[in-house]
MARBA-3410 file (N, C-alpha, C, O; in Angstrom, 1 decimal):
227
-28.2,-140.0,-21.1,-28.7,-139.0,-22.1,-29.1,-138.0,-21.7,-30.2,-137.9,-21.1 ~ -28.3,-136.8,-21.9,-28.2,-135.1,-21.3,-29.8,-134.4,-20.9,-30.8,-134.4,-21.7 ~ -29.9,-133.8,-19.6,-31.0,-133.3,-19.8,-30.4,-131.9,-20.2,-29.3,-131.3,-20.1 ~ -31.7,-131.5,-20.7,-31.5,-129.8,-20.7,-31.9,-128.9,-19.5,-32.6,-129.3,-18.6 ~ -31.4,-127.5,-19.4,-31.6,-127.0,-18.4,-33.5,-126.5,-18.7,-34.3,-126.4,-19.6
-33.6,-126.2,-17.5,-35.0,-126.1,-17.5,-35.4,-124.4,-17.4,-34.8,-123.6,-16.8 ~ -36.7,-124.1,-18.4,-36.5,-122.9,-18.8,-37.0,-122.2,-17.5,-37.4,-121.0,-17.6 ~ -37.1,-122.9,-16.4,-37.8,-121.8,-15.0,-36.8,-121.3,-14.5,-36.7,-120.1,-14.3 ~ -35.5,-122.4,-14.3,-34.0,-121.8,-14.1,-33.5,-120.9,-15.1,-32.7,-120.1,-14.6 ~ -33.6,-120.8,-16.0,-33.2,-119.7,-16.9,-33.7,-118.5,-16.6,-33.2,-117.5,-16.3
-35.1,-118.9,-17.0,-35.4,-117.5,-16.6,-35.2,-116.8,-15.1,-35.5,-115.6,-14.8 ~ -34.7,-117.5,-14.3,-34.4,-117.0,-13.2,-32.8,-116.8,-13.2,-32.2,-115.7,-12.9 ~ -32.3,-117.6,-13.6,-30.7,-116.5,-13.9,-30.5,-115.3,-14.1,-30.0,-114.4,-13.5 ~ -31.7,-115.8,-16.0,-31.9,-114.7,-16.1,-32.2,-113.4,-15.4,-31.3,-112.5,-15.4 ~ -33.0,-113.3,-14.9,-33.7,-112.0,-13.6,-32.7,-111.6,-12.7,-32.7,-110.5,-12.1
-31.6,-112.8,-12.5,-30.5,-112.3,-11.5,-29.4,-112.0,-11.9,-28.4,-111.7,-11.3 ~ -29.6,-111.9,-13.1,-28.2,-111.4,-14.4,-28.6,-109.8,-14.4,-27.8,-108.8,-14.4 ~ -29.8,-109.6,-14.4,-30.4,-108.6,-14.6,-30.4,-107.3,-13.6,-30.2,-106.1,-13.8 ~ -30.6,-108.0,-12.6,-30.4,-107.2,-11.3,-29.2,-106.7,-10.9,-28.9,-105.7,-10.3 ~ -28.3,-107.8,-11.2,-27.0,-107.8,-10.8,-26.1,-106.5,-11.3,-25.3,-105.6,-10.8
-26.7,-106.9,-13.4,-26.3,-105.9,-14.2,-26.9,-103.9,-13.9,-26.4,-102.9,-14.4 ~ -28.3,-104.1,-13.0,-28.9,-103.0,-12.7,-28.4,-101.6,-12.2,-28.6,-100.5,-12.8 ~ -27.7,-102.0,-10.9,-26.7,-101.0,-11.0,-25.6,-100.2,-11.4,-25.3,-99.0,-11.3 ~ -25.0,-101.4,-12.2,-24.1,-100.8,-13.1,-24.6,-99.7,-14.5,-24.1,-98.8,-15.2 ~ -25.7,-100.3,-14.5,-26.4,-99.8,-15.9,-27.2,-98.2,-15.5,-27.5,-97.3,-16.2
-27.4,-98.3,-14.0,-27.6,-96.9,-13.6,-26.7,-96.1,-13.3,-27.0,-94.9,-13.3 ~ -25.4,-96.6,-13.0,-24.3,-95.5,-12.7,-23.6,-94.9,-13.6,-22.9,-94.0,-13.5 ~ -24.0,-95.9,-15.2,-23.2,-95.2,-16.3,-24.3,-94.2,-16.9,-23.9,-93.4,-17.6 ~ -25.5,-94.1,-16.7,-26.8,-93.5,-17.1,-26.4,-92.4,-16.8,-26.1,-91.5,-17.6 ~ -26.1,-92.4,-15.2,-25.8,-91.1,-14.4,-24.8,-90.3,-14.6,-24.8,-89.0,-14.5
-23.7,-91.0,-14.9,-22.1,-90.3,-15.4,-22.2,-89.9,-16.3,-21.7,-88.8,-16.5 ~ -23.2,-90.7,-17.8,-23.5,-89.8,-19.4,-24.3,-88.3,-19.3,-24.1,-87.3,-20.0 ~ -25.4,-88.4,-18.2,-26.0,-87.6,-18.2,-25.4,-86.3,-17.7,-25.6,-85.2,-18.3 ~ -24.2,-86.6,-16.4,-23.5,-85.7,-15.9,-22.2,-85.2,-16.9,-21.4,-84.3,-16.6 ~ -22.2,-85.9,-17.9,-20.9,-86.1,-19.1,-21.6,-84.5,-19.5,-21.2,-83.4,-19.2
-22.9,-84.9,-20.2,-23.5,-84.3,-21.0,-23.6,-82.5,-20.6,-23.8,-81.6,-21.4 ~ -23.6,-82.5,-18.6,-23.7,-81.5,-18.5,-22.4,-80.5,-18.3,-22.4,-79.6,-17.6 ~ -21.6,-81.0,-19.0,-20.0,-80.6,-19.3,-19.4,-80.7,-17.8,-18.8,-79.7,-17.4 ~ -19.6,-81.8,-16.9,-18.2,-81.7,-15.6,-17.6,-83.4,-16.1,-18.1,-84.4,-16.6 ~ -16.7,-83.1,-15.6,-15.4,-84.2,-16.1,-15.6,-85.0,-15.5,-16.5,-85.0,-14.6
-14.6,-86.2,-16.0,-15.2,-87.6,-15.5,-14.7,-87.6,-14.2,-15.2,-88.5,-13.5 ~ -14.1,-87.1,-13.7,-13.8,-86.9,-12.0,-14.7,-86.8,-11.4,-15.3,-87.7,-10.7 ~ -15.3,-84.9,-11.7,-16.6,-84.4,-11.0,-17.7,-84.8,-11.0,-18.6,-84.4,-10.2 ~ -17.6,-85.9,-12.2,-19.2,-86.7,-12.5,-19.5,-87.6,-11.1,-20.5,-87.5,-10.4 ~ -18.3,-88.4,-10.9,-18.4,-89.6,-10.6,-18.1,-89.1,-8.9,-18.5,-89.9,-8.0
-17.6,-87.9,-8.6,-17.9,-87.8,-7.0,-19.4,-87.2,-7.1,-20.2,-87.8,-6.3 ~ -20.0,-86.4,-7.8,-21.3,-86.5,-8.0,-22.0,-86.9,-7.2,-22.5,-86.8,-6.1 ~ -21.9,-88.2,-9.1,-22.8,-89.4,-8.7,-22.3,-90.1,-7.4,-23.0,-91.1,-7.2 ~ -21.4,-90.1,-6.5,-21.2,-90.9,-5.0,-21.7,-90.2,-3.8,-22.1,-90.7,-2.8 ~ -21.8,-88.8,-4.1,-22.7,-87.6,-3.7,-24.2,-88.0,-3.1,-24.7,-87.8,-2.0
-24.9,-88.5,-4.4,-26.1,-88.6,-4.3,-25.9,-89.7,-3.8,-26.1,-89.7,-2.6 ~ -25.5,-90.7,-4.2,-25.8,-92.1,-3.6,-25.7,-92.3,-2.4,-26.7,-92.8,-1.8 ~ -24.2,-91.8,-1.6,-24.7,-91.6,0.1,-25.2,-90.5,0.6,-25.5,-90.2,1.7 ~ -25.4,-90.0,-0.3,-26.5,-88.2,0.4,-27.8,-88.9,0.6,-28.5,-88.7,1.6 ~ -28.0,-89.6,-0.3,-29.0,-90.7,-0.3,-30.2,-90.5,1.2,-31.4,-90.2,1.5
-28.5,-91.3,2.2,-29.1,-91.7,3.4,-29.0,-90.8,4.7,-28.8,-91.1,5.9 ~ -29.1,-89.2,3.6,-28.9,-88.1,4.8,-30.0,-87.3,5.2,-30.6,-87.6,4.2 ~ -30.4,-86.9,5.6,-31.9,-86.0,5.3,-31.6,-84.8,6.6,-31.1,-85.4,7.6 ~ -31.8,-83.6,6.8,-31.2,-83.0,6.8,-32.5,-81.8,7.3,-33.0,-81.1,6.5 ~ -32.8,-81.9,8.8,-34.2,-81.1,9.3,-34.1,-80.1,8.8,-33.1,-79.5,8.3
-35.6,-79.7,8.9,-35.9,-78.1,8.6,-36.3,-77.5,9.8,-35.9,-76.6,10.5 ~ -37.5,-78.4,9.7,-39.0,-78.0,10.9,-39.6,-78.8,11.4,-39.3,-80.0,11.1 ~ -40.5,-78.7,12.1,-41.5,-79.7,12.5,-43.1,-78.9,12.4,-43.3,-77.7,12.4 ~ -44.0,-80.1,12.4,-45.2,-79.6,12.1,-46.0,-80.6,13.0,-45.5,-81.6,13.7 ~ -47.7,-80.2,13.0,-48.3,-81.2,14.0,-48.7,-82.1,12.7,-48.7,-81.3,11.8
-48.7,-82.7,12.5,-49.7,-84.2,11.6,-50.4,-84.6,12.0,-50.6,-84.0,13.1 ~ -51.3,-85.7,11.7,-52.6,-86.2,11.7,-52.1,-87.5,10.9,-51.7,-87.6,9.7 ~ -52.2,-88.8,12.2,-51.8,-89.8,11.5,-53.2,-90.9,11.1,-54.1,-91.5,11.7 ~ -53.0,-90.9,10.1,-54.2,-92.1,9.3,-54.4,-93.4,10.0,-55.4,-94.1,9.9 ~ -53.7,-93.3,10.7,-54.2,-94.5,11.9,-55.0,-94.6,12.7,-54.9,-93.7,13.5
-56.2,-95.6,13.0,-56.9,-95.4,13.5,-57.2,-96.0,15.3,-57.5,-97.2,15.5 ~ -57.1,-95.3,16.0,-57.1,-95.7,17.1,-58.5,-96.7,17.7,-59.6,-96.4,17.7 ~ -58.2,-97.6,18.0,-59.8,-98.7,18.8,-60.4,-97.6,20.0,-60.0,-96.8,20.8 ~ -61.5,-98.3,19.6,-62.8,-96.7,20.4,-63.8,-98.2,20.9,-63.9,-99.2,20.2 ~ -64.3,-97.8,22.5,-65.5,-98.7,23.0,-66.6,-98.2,22.3,-66.8,-97.2,21.7
-67.5,-99.4,22.5,-68.6,-99.8,21.1,-70.2,-99.8,22.0,-71.0,-100.6,21.6 ~ -70.7,-98.8,23.2,-71.7,-99.1,24.0,-71.3,-100.4,24.8,-72.1,-101.3,24.4 ~ -70.6,-100.9,25.6,-70.3,-102.3,26.1,-69.6,-103.4,25.4,-69.2,-104.4,26.0 ~ -69.6,-103.2,24.1,-69.3,-104.6,23.0,-67.1,-103.9,23.4,-66.5,-102.9,23.6 ~ -66.8,-105.6,23.2,-65.5,-105.3,22.8,-64.9,-103.9,22.2,-65.3,-103.3,21.2
-63.8,-103.7,22.9,-63.3,-102.5,21.8,-63.0,-102.9,20.3,-63.1,-104.1,20.2 ~ -62.8,-102.3,19.1,-62.8,-103.0,17.9,-62.0,-102.0,17.7,-61.9,-100.9,18.2 ~ -61.2,-102.9,16.3,-60.3,-101.7,16.2,-60.7,-101.2,14.6,-60.2,-100.2,14.2 ~ -61.3,-101.7,14.1,-61.9,-101.0,13.1,-62.7,-99.8,13.2,-63.2,-99.4,12.2 ~ -62.8,-99.3,14.2,-63.7,-97.9,14.8,-62.4,-97.0,15.2,-61.3,-97.5,15.5
-62.7,-96.0,15.3,-61.6,-94.7,16.1,-61.7,-93.5,15.3,-62.7,-93.0,14.7 ~ -60.0,-92.7,15.4,-60.1,-91.4,15.0,-58.7,-91.3,14.8,-57.9,-91.9,15.4 ~ -58.6,-90.5,14.2,-56.9,-89.9,13.6,-56.2,-89.5,15.2,-56.7,-88.8,16.1 ~ -54.9,-90.2,15.1,-53.9,-89.7,16.3,-53.5,-88.4,15.9,-53.1,-88.3,14.7 ~ -53.5,-87.2,16.6,-52.3,-86.1,16.4,-51.1,-86.5,17.1,-51.0,-86.9,18.2
-50.3,-86.2,16.3,-48.4,-86.7,16.4,-47.9,-86.1,15.6,-48.4,-86.1,14.4 ~ -46.8,-85.6,16.0,-45.5,-84.3,14.9,-44.7,-84.8,14.1,-43.9,-85.7,14.2 ~ -45.0,-84.1,13.1,-44.2,-84.7,12.0,-43.0,-83.4,11.6,-43.1,-82.2,11.9 ~ -41.8,-84.2,10.8,-40.8,-83.6,10.2,-40.5,-83.7,9.0,-40.4,-84.7,8.4 ~ -40.1,-82.1,8.5,-39.9,-81.5,7.1,-38.2,-81.6,7.1,-37.5,-80.9,7.9
-37.8,-82.6,6.0,-36.7,-82.5,5.8,-36.1,-82.4,4.3,-36.7,-82.7,3.3 ~ -34.8,-81.9,4.2,-34.4,-81.7,3.1,-33.4,-82.9,2.6,-32.3,-82.5,3.0 ~ -33.4,-84.2,1.7,-32.3,-85.2,1.6,-31.3,-84.8,0.9,-31.7,-84.2,-0.1 ~ -29.4,-85.1,1.2,-28.7,-84.4,1.1,-28.4,-84.9,-0.8,-28.0,-84.2,-1.7 ~ -28.9,-86.2,-0.9,-28.7,-86.6,-2.1,-29.5,-86.7,-3.3,-29.1,-86.9,-4.4
-31.1,-86.5,-2.9,-31.9,-86.6,-3.6,-32.5,-84.5,-4.0,-33.3,-84.2,-4.9 ~ -32.0,-83.8,-3.4,-32.4,-82.5,-3.4,-31.1,-81.3,-3.7,-31.0,-80.5,-4.6 ~ -30.0,-81.6,-2.2,-28.9,-80.8,-2.4,-28.3,-80.8,-3.3,-28.1,-79.8,-4.0 ~ -27.6,-82.4,-3.7,-26.7,-82.0,-4.4,-27.3,-81.8,-5.9,-26.6,-81.4,-6.8 ~ -28.3,-82.0,-6.0,-28.7,-81.9,-7.6,-29.3,-80.2,-8.2,-29.8,-79.9,-9.3
-29.0,-79.4,-6.8,-29.5,-78.1,-6.7,-28.1,-77.5,-7.2,-28.0,-76.7,-8.2 ~ -27.1,-78.1,-6.4,-26.0,-77.5,-6.3,-25.4,-77.7,-7.8,-24.7,-76.9,-8.4 ~ -25.7,-79.0,-8.4,-25.8,-78.8,-10.3,-26.1,-77.9,-10.8,-25.4,-77.1,-11.4 ~ -27.7,-77.9,-10.6,-28.3,-76.6,-11.4,-28.0,-75.4,-11.1,-28.3,-74.6,-11.9 ~ -27.4,-75.1,-10.1,-26.7,-74.0,-10.2,-25.3,-73.8,-11.1,-24.9,-72.7,-11.7
-24.7,-75.0,-10.9,-23.6,-74.9,-12.2,-24.2,-74.7,-13.4,-23.5,-74.0,-14.2 ~ -24.9,-75.0,-13.7,-26.0,-74.9,-15.3,-26.2,-73.3,-15.6,-25.9,-72.6,-16.5 ~ -27.0,-73.1,-14.4,-27.5,-71.6,-14.6,-26.2,-70.9,-14.9,-26.3,-69.8,-15.6 ~ -24.6,-71.3,-14.5,-23.8,-70.4,-14.7,-23.3,-70.6,-16.1,-22.9,-69.7,-17.0 ~ -23.3,-71.7,-16.1,-22.6,-72.1,-17.3,-23.7,-71.7,-18.8,-23.1,-71.7,-19.9
-25.2,-71.5,-18.7,-26.2,-71.0,-19.3,-25.5,-69.3,-19.4,-25.0,-68.8,-20.4 ~ -25.7,-68.6,-18.1,-25.2,-67.4,-18.2,-24.1,-66.9,-19.1,-24.3,-65.8,-19.6 ~ -23.1,-67.6,-19.3,-21.9,-67.3,-20.4,-22.6,-67.6,-21.8,-22.3,-66.9,-22.8 ~ -23.4,-68.5,-21.8,-24.0,-68.7,-23.6,-24.6,-67.5,-24.2,-25.4,-66.8,-23.6 ~ -23.9,-67.3,-25.7,-24.7,-66.0,-26.0,-26.3,-65.8,-26.2,-26.8,-66.9,-26.3
-27.1,-64.7,-26.3,-28.0,-64.5,-26.3,-28.7,-66.2,-26.3,-28.9,-67.0,-27.1 ~ -28.9,-66.2,-24.7,-29.8,-67.3,-24.1,-31.0,-66.5,-23.7,-31.2,-65.8,-22.7 ~ -31.6,-67.0,-24.5,-33.6,-66.6,-24.1,-33.6,-66.6,-23.0,-34.0,-67.8,-22.9 ~ -33.4,-66.2,-21.5,-34.0,-66.4,-20.5,-35.3,-66.3,-20.1,-35.7,-66.9,-19.1 ~ -35.7,-65.6,-20.6,-37.4,-65.8,-20.2,-38.6,-67.0,-20.8,-39.6,-67.6,-20.4
-37.6,-67.2,-22.0,-38.3,-68.7,-22.6,-38.0,-69.6,-22.0,-38.9,-70.5,-22.1 ~ -37.0,-70.0,-21.1,-36.0,-70.7,-20.0,-37.0,-71.0,-18.7,-37.3,-72.0,-18.2 ~ -37.3,-69.5,-18.3,-38.2,-69.5,-17.1,-39.4,-70.1,-17.5,-39.9,-70.9,-16.7 ~ -39.9,-69.9,-18.6,-41.2,-70.2,-19.4,-41.2,-72.1,-19.2,-42.3,-72.8,-19.1 ~ -39.8,-72.6,-19.4,-39.8,-73.9,-19.5,-39.8,-74.7,-18.1,-40.1,-75.9,-17.9
-39.2,-73.5,-17.1,-39.3,-74.3,-15.8,-40.6,-74.0,-15.1,-40.7,-74.5,-14.0 ~ -41.6,-73.1,-15.6,-42.9,-73.2,-14.8,-43.9,-73.9,-15.1,-44.7,-74.4,-14.4 ~ -43.6,-74.1,-16.9,-44.4,-75.3,-17.6,-44.4,-76.4,-16.8,-45.5,-76.8,-16.3 ~ -42.6,-77.4,-16.5,-42.7,-78.1,-15.7,-43.1,-78.3,-14.7,-43.6,-79.4,-14.3 ~ -43.2,-77.0,-13.8,-43.7,-76.8,-12.3,-45.0,-77.5,-12.2,-45.4,-78.4,-11.4
-45.7,-76.8,-13.3,-47.3,-76.8,-13.3,-47.4,-78.3,-13.8,-48.3,-78.9,-13.2 ~ -46.6,-79.2,-14.8,-47.4,-80.5,-14.6,-46.6,-80.9,-13.3,-47.5,-81.1,-12.5 ~ -45.7,-81.0,-12.8,-45.1,-81.8,-11.8,-46.2,-81.8,-10.8,-46.6,-82.7,-10.2 ~ -46.6,-80.5,-10.7,-48.1,-80.5,-9.4,-49.4,-81.1,-9.8,-50.4,-81.5,-9.2 ~ -49.1,-80.9,-11.3,-50.7,-81.8,-12.1,-50.6,-83.3,-11.8,-51.6,-83.9,-11.4
-49.6,-83.8,-12.0,-49.2,-85.5,-12.0,-49.0,-85.7,-10.4,-49.3,-86.8,-10.1 ~ -48.5,-85.0,-9.5,-48.0,-86.0,-8.3,-49.4,-85.8,-7.7,-50.3,-85.1,-8.0 ~ -49.4,-86.8,-6.6,-50.2,-87.2,-5.4,-49.6,-87.5,-3.9,-48.6,-88.1,-3.5 ~ -50.6,-86.8,-3.3,-50.5,-86.9,-1.7,-51.0,-88.3,-1.4,-52.2,-88.6,-1.8 ~ -50.2,-89.3,-0.8,-50.5,-90.6,0.0,-50.3,-90.5,1.3,-49.2,-90.2,1.8
-51.6,-90.9,2.1,-51.7,-90.8,3.4,-50.3,-92.0,3.8,-50.0,-93.0,3.2 ~ -49.7,-91.5,4.8,-48.6,-92.1,5.4,-47.7,-92.5,4.7,-47.0,-93.1,5.4 ~ -47.2,-92.6,3.3,-46.5,-92.5,2.6,-45.8,-90.7,2.5,-44.7,-90.4,3.1 ~ -46.4,-89.7,1.6,-45.8,-88.7,0.7,-46.2,-88.2,-0.3,-47.3,-88.5,-0.9 ~ -45.5,-87.5,-0.6,-45.8,-87.4,-2.4,-45.2,-88.0,-3.5,-44.0,-87.7,-3.9
-46.1,-88.8,-4.2,-45.5,-89.4,-5.3,-45.9,-89.0,-6.7,-47.0,-88.4,-6.9 ~ -45.1,-89.2,-7.6,-44.7,-88.6,-8.5,-44.3,-89.8,-9.9,-43.4,-90.6,-9.7 ~ -45.2,-89.7,-11.1,-44.3,-90.2,-12.6,-43.4,-89.1,-13.0,-43.6,-87.9,-13.2 ~ -41.9,-89.9,-13.1,-41.2,-89.3,-13.1,-40.7,-88.6,-14.6,-40.0,-87.7,-14.9 ~ -41.7,-89.8,-15.3,-41.3,-89.9,-17.1,-41.9,-88.8,-17.6,-41.1,-88.1,-18.2
-42.9,-88.4,-17.6,-43.8,-87.5,-17.9,-43.1,-86.2,-18.2,-42.7,-85.7,-19.3 ~ -42.8,-85.5,-16.4,-42.2,-84.2,-16.3,-41.1,-84.2,-17.2,-41.0,-83.2,-17.9 ~ -39.9,-85.4,-17.2,-39.2,-85.7,-17.9,-39.0,-85.0,-19.6,-38.1,-84.3,-20.1 ~ -40.2,-85.6,-20.2,-40.4,-85.5,-21.9,-40.6,-83.9,-21.5,-39.7,-83.1,-21.9 ~ -42.0,-83.4,-20.7,-42.0,-82.1,-20.9,-40.8,-81.0,-21.0,-40.5,-80.2,-21.8
-40.3,-81.3,-20.0,-38.6,-80.8,-19.7,-37.9,-80.8,-21.3,-37.8,-79.8,-22.1 ~ -37.6,-82.1,-21.5,-37.0,-82.2,-23.2,-37.3,-81.6,-24.3,-36.7,-81.4,-25.3 ~ -38.6,-81.2,-24.0,-39.2,-80.8,-25.6,-39.3,-79.3,-25.2,-39.3,-78.4,-26.1 ~ -39.4,-78.9,-23.7,-39.5,-77.6,-24.1,-38.0,-77.0,-24.1,-37.8,-75.9,-24.6 ~ -37.5,-77.5,-23.8,-35.8,-77.2,-23.9,-35.2,-77.2,-25.5,-34.5,-76.3,-25.8
-35.7,-78.2,-26.3,-35.7,-78.3,-27.7,-36.5,-76.7,-28.2,-36.3,-75.8,-29.0 ~ -37.0,-77.1,-27.6,-37.8,-75.4,-28.5,-37.0,-74.3,-27.7,-36.2,-73.9,-28.5 ~ -37.0,-73.6,-26.6,-36.5,-72.9,-26.3,-34.9,-72.6,-26.5,-34.6,-71.4,-26.7 ~ -33.9,-73.7,-26.6,-32.8,-73.5,-26.4,-32.0,-74.8,-27.3,-31.3,-75.6,-26.7 ~ -32.2,-74.8,-28.7,-31.8,-76.2,-28.6,-30.4,-76.5,-28.7,-30.1,-77.6,-28.7
-29.3,-75.3,-28.7,-27.9,-75.6,-28.4,-27.5,-76.0,-27.2,-26.5,-76.7,-27.0 ~ -28.6,-75.6,-26.2,-28.0,-75.9,-24.7,-29.4,-76.8,-24.3,-30.1,-76.6,-23.2 ~ -29.6,-77.5,-25.0,-30.8,-78.4,-24.6,-30.5,-79.2,-23.4,-31.4,-79.5,-22.6 ~ -29.5,-79.5,-23.2,-29.3,-80.6,-21.9,-29.0,-79.9,-20.4,-29.5,-80.5,-19.5 ~ -28.5,-79.0,-20.2,-28.6,-77.8,-19.3,-30.2,-77.4,-19.0,-30.8,-77.5,-17.9
-30.6,-76.7,-20.3,-32.1,-76.6,-19.8,-33.3,-77.5,-19.4,-34.2,-77.3,-18.7 ~ -32.7,-78.7,-20.3,-33.6,-80.0,-19.8,-33.8,-80.1,-18.4,-34.9,-80.1,-17.8 ~ -32.3,-80.2,-17.6,-31.9,-80.5,-16.4,-32.5,-79.4,-15.6,-33.4,-79.7,-14.7 ~ -32.0,-78.1,-15.7,-32.9,-77.3,-15.2,-34.2,-77.4,-15.1,-34.7,-77.9,-14.0 ~ -34.8,-77.2,-15.7,-36.5,-77.7,-15.3,-36.7,-79.0,-15.1,-37.9,-79.3,-14.6
-36.0,-79.9,-15.1,-36.0,-81.5,-14.9,-36.4,-81.7,-13.5,-37.3,-82.2,-12.9 ~ -34.8,-80.9,-13.0,-35.1,-80.9,-11.1,-35.7,-79.8,-11.2,-36.7,-80.1,-11.8 ~ -35.8,-78.5,-11.0,-36.7,-77.4,-10.5,-38.1,-77.9,-10.8,-38.8,-77.4,-9.9 ~ -38.8,-78.5,-11.5,-40.4,-78.8,-11.7,-40.6,-79.8,-10.8,-41.8,-79.7,-10.5 ~ -39.9,-81.0,-10.1,-40.4,-81.8,-9.2,-40.3,-81.0,-7.8,-41.3,-81.0,-7.0
-39.3,-80.4,-7.6,-38.8,-80.0,-6.6,-40.0,-78.2,-5.8,-40.2,-77.8,-4.7 ~ -40.4,-77.9,-6.9,-41.2,-77.0,-6.3,-42.7,-77.3,-6.8,-43.6,-76.8,-6.1 ~ -43.0,-77.9,-7.7,-44.2,-78.3,-8.3,-44.9,-79.5,-7.2,-46.0,-79.4,-6.5 ~ -43.9,-80.5,-7.2,-44.3,-81.4,-6.2,-44.0,-81.5,-4.9,-44.8,-82.2,-4.2 ~ -42.9,-80.8,-4.4,-42.5,-80.7,-2.7,-43.6,-79.7,-2.4,-44.8,-79.8,-1.9
-42.7,-78.5,-2.8,-42.7,-77.0,-2.0,-44.0,-76.7,-2.3,-44.5,-76.5,-1.2 ~ -44.8,-76.5,-3.1,-45.8,-75.9,-3.7,-46.9,-77.2,-2.5,-48.0,-76.9,-2.2 ~ -46.3,-78.3,-2.2,-47.5,-79.1,-1.0,-47.2,-79.0,-0.1,-48.1,-79.7,0.5 ~ -46.6,-78.6,0.5,-46.2,-77.8,1.6,-47.0,-77.8,2.9,-46.7,-78.2,4.0 ~ -48.0,-76.9,2.3,-49.3,-76.3,3.7,-50.3,-77.7,3.3,-51.5,-77.6,3.7
-50.0,-78.7,2.6,-50.7,-79.9,2.8,-50.0,-81.2,3.5,-50.2,-82.4,3.4 ~ -49.1,-80.6,4.1,-48.1,-82.0,4.5,-49.0,-82.9,5.9,-48.9,-84.0,6.2 ~ -50.0,-81.7,6.7,-50.6,-82.3,7.7,-51.8,-83.4,7.5,-52.6,-83.9,8.3 ~ -51.6,-83.5,6.2,-52.7,-84.6,5.7,-52.1,-85.8,5.1,-52.7,-86.6,4.4 ~ -51.0,-85.9,5.3,-49.8,-87.0,4.7,-49.9,-88.3,6.0,-50.0,-89.5,5.7
-50.0,-87.7,7.2,-49.8,-88.5,8.4,-48.3,-89.3,8.7,-48.1,-90.1,9.7 ~ -47.3,-88.9,7.4,-46.1,-89.2,7.9,-44.9,-88.6,8.9,-44.2,-87.6,8.7 ~ -44.7,-89.3,9.8,-43.5,-88.7,10.9,-42.4,-88.1,9.9,-41.9,-87.0,10.2 ~ -42.1,-88.5,9.1,-41.3,-87.4,8.4,-41.3,-87.1,6.4,-41.4,-87.9,5.4 ~ -41.3,-86.2,6.5,-41.1,-85.6,5.0,-40.2,-84.9,4.5,-39.9,-83.8,4.8
-39.5,-85.9,3.4,-38.0,-85.4,3.0,-38.5,-85.1,1.8,-39.2,-85.8,1.1 ~ -38.2,-83.8,1.5,-38.0,-83.2,-0.2,-36.6,-83.8,-0.7,-35.6,-83.4,-0.2 ~ -36.6,-84.7,-1.8,-35.8,-85.7,-2.7,-35.8,-86.7,-1.9,-34.8,-87.4,-2.1 ~ -36.9,-87.4,-0.5,-36.8,-88.4,0.2,-35.7,-89.7,-0.2,-35.0,-90.5,0.5 ~ -36.0,-89.3,-1.7,-35.9,-91.3,-2.2,-34.6,-91.4,-3.2,-34.4,-92.2,-4.1
-33.8,-90.1,-2.7,-32.2,-90.0,-3.1,-32.1,-90.0,-4.3,-32.6,-89.3,-5.2 ~ -31.2,-90.9,-4.5,-30.7,-91.2,-6.2,-32.0,-91.4,-6.7,-32.3,-90.9,-7.8 ~ -33.0,-92.1,-5.9,-34.3,-92.5,-7.1,-35.6,-92.1,-7.0,-36.6,-92.7,-7.2 ~ -35.4,-90.5,-6.3,-36.2,-89.6,-5.9,-36.7,-89.0,-7.5,-35.9,-88.9,-8.4 ~ -37.9,-88.7,-7.5,-38.6,-88.0,-8.6,-37.6,-86.5,-9.1,-37.6,-86.0,-10.2
-37.0,-85.9,-8.0,-36.1,-84.3,-8.6,-34.9,-85.1,-9.6,-34.6,-84.5,-10.7 ~ -34.2,-86.6,-9.1,-32.8,-86.5,-9.9,-33.4,-87.4,-11.0,-32.9,-87.2,-12.1 ~ -34.6,-88.7,-10.8,-34.8,-89.3,-12.1,-35.2,-88.1,-12.8,-34.5,-87.8,-13.7 ~ -36.1,-87.5,-12.6,-36.3,-86.5,-13.8,-35.4,-85.8,-14.6,-35.3,-85.6,-15.8 ~ -34.9,-85.4,-13.7,-33.0,-84.3,-14.1,-32.4,-85.4,-14.9,-31.6,-85.0,-15.8
-32.6,-86.6,-14.8,-31.6,-87.2,-15.7,-32.2,-87.9,-16.6,-31.6,-88.1,-17.6 ~ -33.0,-88.4,-16.6,-33.8,-88.7,-17.9,-33.6,-87.7,-18.8,-33.1,-87.9,-19.9 ~ -34.3,-86.2,-18.3,-34.4,-85.6,-19.0,-32.9,-85.0,-20.0,-33.0,-84.7,-21.2 ~ -31.7,-85.0,-19.4,-30.8,-85.0,-20.3,-30.2,-86.0,-21.2,-29.5,-85.9,-22.3 ~ -30.5,-87.0,-20.6,-29.9,-88.1,-21.6,-30.9,-88.1,-22.9,-30.4,-88.2,-24.0
-32.8,-87.9,-22.7,-33.3,-87.6,-23.8,-32.7,-86.2,-24.7,-33.0,-86.2,-25.9 ~ -32.1,-85.4,-24.2,-32.4,-83.9,-24.6,-30.8,-84.0,-25.8,-30.4,-83.1,-26.4
END
């Protein structure tokens, strides 16, 4: 008598297949988004590879004085030193930009602005308004996490970028959505929070530091796919 496969084994196998297919799905989503931005298949592949490999490279900008959230043990009136008592430890931090998560997407933004400049009767003031709106949304939805950095849910800014692009420039919605989707997190979540970096306690604060999966890239790509 044959035994059927256990449901647990089938579920585990399905999870493995999904994990194996995830990089392929993400790569195809990225290529589809770049194609909608007017890039040829060759350039789309080159930009995607640059984002992937560039995510491993951080370009240092400057150093700053940081305060570590880790607590130093302190004596308690003759009692043994307790690790639960202490004070913040001052140290230096580094601000950097990630090549794949910031520099490469910004190069694509510049290319999109050049393409938009050639479009007839482009409402530049409305496009600037869409960018400013997404900057405000990203600044409002992003949070500072001690020892980690700036965190943000990218789907909300992506939706805002898409809706604003549909309203201000429906004929050029993918390009406008990408510009607003990239500049929103870059300015709103990262650059506007630079004065607060001393509160993070992180030794390295990298703009676009999650590489291909950073909010800057994810928001821009999702915005283009939805546009």
